[in-house]
N, C-alpha and C positions, 0 to 999 in steps of 0.2 A: 800444563800437566796434573792439576786435581781436580779441574773440572772432566778430562777425559778420566779418570780411575773412578769420580763419580756418574759419566755415560755408561763406564764399561761394566761396573756393578749393576745399572738398571739394563743394559743388554744381557748380559749373565743369567737376570732373574728372568728374562722373556724368554732366551734358549731356553733354558729348564723348564720353563711351564709349556712350550709347545713340543720340546722332546717327548716330556710326560704326556702331554695329549694324545703324541702320535704314538708312542707306545702303549695306548691305553686301550686303541682301536678306534680312535675319535678320527673324527672322517678331516683328517687335514693332510692336502696334498705331498707328496713325497717331494714334488720340486721345490714347495716352500719352506721344505726341511731345507733341504740343499743350498738352498738360496740365504736362509738364517745362518746357517751354521758357514758358510762362504763369507756373508757378510761379517761374520763375529771373529773369524781369524782373521781377515785382512784388518778390521779393527785393532785387533790385538796385534798383529806384526806391528803396525802403523807407530801402536803406543811404545812398541817395546825399541826400534828404531827411536825414536823419538828419547825417550828415556835416556836411550846409548848415549848419544848424542849430548841431551842438557845434564845427565849425573855420572855417565860411566865416564865418558873421557876428563871431565874434571877429578872424579878421584883416581884415575890414571895418572895423573900429572902430580897426583897431591899425595898419596898413600905412599907407603915404600910396605917390605913385607913386618917389620914389626909391625908396623900399624894396622894389617891385617892379621897375625896372630892375637892382637890384645880385641880385635871384634869379633874374629873366630869364638875367645874364649866367652866374652859376654855373650855368646850365644847360650839357652837353657840346653843343659846336658842330655845330650842322646840327638840333637840337630844335626840332620842330613843337608848338609850342602849339594843342592840338586845340580848336577852336569850343567852348563848355561854355556855359553858359544860366547858370551863377553867375561866370564870367570874362569879362570886355570888354576889349578894348586902348582904354587912356585915353594920353592923349601916347603913345605908341609900347611901352608896357607895359603891364603886364596887372595888372587888380584886382578883387576880387570884389565885386557888387553882389547884389542880392538883387529877383528877380522875384516877382510875384503866383503864386500856381498853381505854384510850385516845391517 
């Protein structure tokens, strides 16, 4: 999982560089950019699925609403917890849930 994070950082840097070149009218073929984005999104999707299975599953089984309230309270003030298919509001807190197809 940690190795994938390193790979994703490298891929993000490469994608950003390619997009910057493409936006500056460098001769980067549109098909190349589409392929890079497709590969990047597929890699991200696969990684999130791996995280959901190896991290969110145990969290779902081990933490209750009180635990999530403590976690949320420890976040810096003003932190917005993004909408996420694995995390849904429960009694004003956030707790993981499993969704078919994710």
